[in-house]
Structure formats: structure tokens, C-alpha cells
N, C-alpha and C positions, 0 to 999 in steps of 0.2 A: 528658785530659792529664794531666800527668805535673805536681806543683809541685815537682820536683827540678829538671824542663828550662823551666819558667817563670816569671819572675820572682823568681829567691830572695833569698832577704832575707842580708843582706851588711850587715857593721860599717861598711864606709864609708856605707853608706845613712844610717846614723841620725845628724841632725844635733845640734849642740849643743841646742839648745832640746828633744829627745827625740822629734822630728818623724820617722817612719819614709818615707824619702823614696821606699820598694820599695811603699806603699800609696797614694801621691798620681796621683792622675789623669794629672795633665799627667808624669811619670816613663815608668807606665807607659803613657801613651801613644807614649810616644818608642820601651818597649820592644818593640810591639806593632807599632807604625809606621804608625796607623791614619788618620795623613792619606789612604795610601794608598786607603782605601777610603772617600773623600768628607767630611770631617771636615777642618774650621781651628782644627786645637787644637794650641795650643805646648807643644812639647816640653822638658822638662826634665833632665839626666843626677844631677840631685841636688843638695844646698849643697855637700856637701865633694866629690864628684868634676869640680865646676868650680870647686873653689877659692874660694866664696863662706861659707866654715863655716856660716853660714846666713841664710837669706832674711830670717828674720822679727826675729829680735833682733841680729845685729849693729852696725847704726847706733847702736843704741841703749845698747848693750855694749860698753866699749873690749875687755875681758878677753876676749869672741867676737870681736867685729872685729879683735882682733890678734891672735887665736891662741891668745893665751894660758891658755885652758883647753881641755878637750877637751869637756867637757858642763859644762850650769849646774849641776848638782849639786856640783862643785867648788869654789863660791865660797859665798863667807860667810853671802849673801842671798839664798839660794834659797830658797825660789822666788822672784823679784821681784815687784813688780809687772805690769811687762810679762808677764813670762810668765805669768803667775796670769791674767792677762783673756783672751791667747793659749789660751789652756786651756781656760778658760768657753769662749767662741767655737768652740773645737775638741770638748769635750766635747756642746755643745749641735747644732750643724750638722753633725756627722762621727765621734762615736759613737768619738772618740781623746781619752785622755788625753796628755800630752805629760808633765804634774807625775806621771804616773803612770809610765811608758815611765821616765822617769831615775829615780824611785823605786828602781825594777823592776832595771834593770841598776846601779843603786851598792848594790843591796842583795842580788841573786842572779849578777849576771854579765854581761857581753855574749852569751855564751852561750845561754845558759839564757833569756834576752829573744828573742835571734831566733826560737830553737825555739818558745817560747811566740807569738810573734808568726804565723809560720806557720800553725801551729793554730789560730788565731782568725781569721785573716783567710783560711783558704783557703774557695777556693768547697766550693760541696757537690756541686755537678753535676760539674765538670770536674779541680779539683783544682789551678787556677790562685790567681791570688789575687784579692781584690775589692778596690775602692779605696776610701778614706778618704772620700772626696770625694761618691761620687754610692750604694757602695753594691752597685756591679756588678760581676763580674766582664768586664773585657775582652776576657775569649779567649768566653766562650759565651754571652756578654745582649750584644753589639755593638747584634746589630738595636735592641733598647731604648732605649740610649743614640741611634742615630741616629734613630726613632721621633719623642722627644722629648731632645734634646742638653743641654737645661738640667738633668734628671734630676739628680733628688737622693734617697737614702733615700726610697723607696714614696712621693712626695709629686705 
């Protein structure tokens, strides 16, 4: 399967906090409609597409909650304490750094970021995207997820 046809990286899927919603298991579950295959997974279209700005930060940050900044790096407090805590959890559990994502976007631009993300998260077997939450490709490794619905990064 070609990555140009499945789970494209798009700028509107990059949340203000630096989360790449295209890598989220709930987003990919929706895109692949895995509930048709016996799952009971919550679907999510991404933070920005559902008008939420950022699911992680909006309640604690007026700038994000009110849409006054596009990305956290635009704030004088970047990275704030809440973002640092979130980043630590995601680095530890999901092999993703929101702070690094934001710095990359700030320093090199969105187009370069999306290209780098596509390469970094491409499934070596089918060319789809692996999810940051499980480390699995929902195109060619769905059987692994079926066998262990709480599967996460070879644990």
C-alpha cells in the first residue's frame, strides 16, 4: 500500500501542542474504520478538524483555547510546564516529542516537517503510517492489534 493513498500527512492535522494527529491511533482507526472489523475504538478526526484546537492544552491555556496562537512555539512561555509534562509522557510511552515537533516546524517550516514525519513514521512493510500509540500499522498489522487490543510498542 502506498503512503500517498493512505493516511496522508496534512498541516491541519498538526495540533497547536505539536501532536501529529495523523499518527494517533484514534485518528487512524477512523480513517481505516477498524470498528467494522470487530473493534470498539473511539474515532477522532483530529484536534483542528473537530474545532478543538488542542485536546491536551486548550483547557489550561487561554491562548490555545481561544485560538489566539496557531502553535505553542508562538508563545513567550514555550515550552510551558504543562507541555513539558505532556512531552515527557509521549517521549516515554509513544516515541514522539511534541516539543521537538514544534521546534522543527518553527525552524524549518511545515512542509519540511510533514515530509520528515511521513518518512519517520512510514510502515516498512506496506508504506502506510504506523501509529505513535501502538507502534503498529493499522493497514498491515491489524491482526496483531486484534490479538492484543492493548498492544503498545512491543510490550
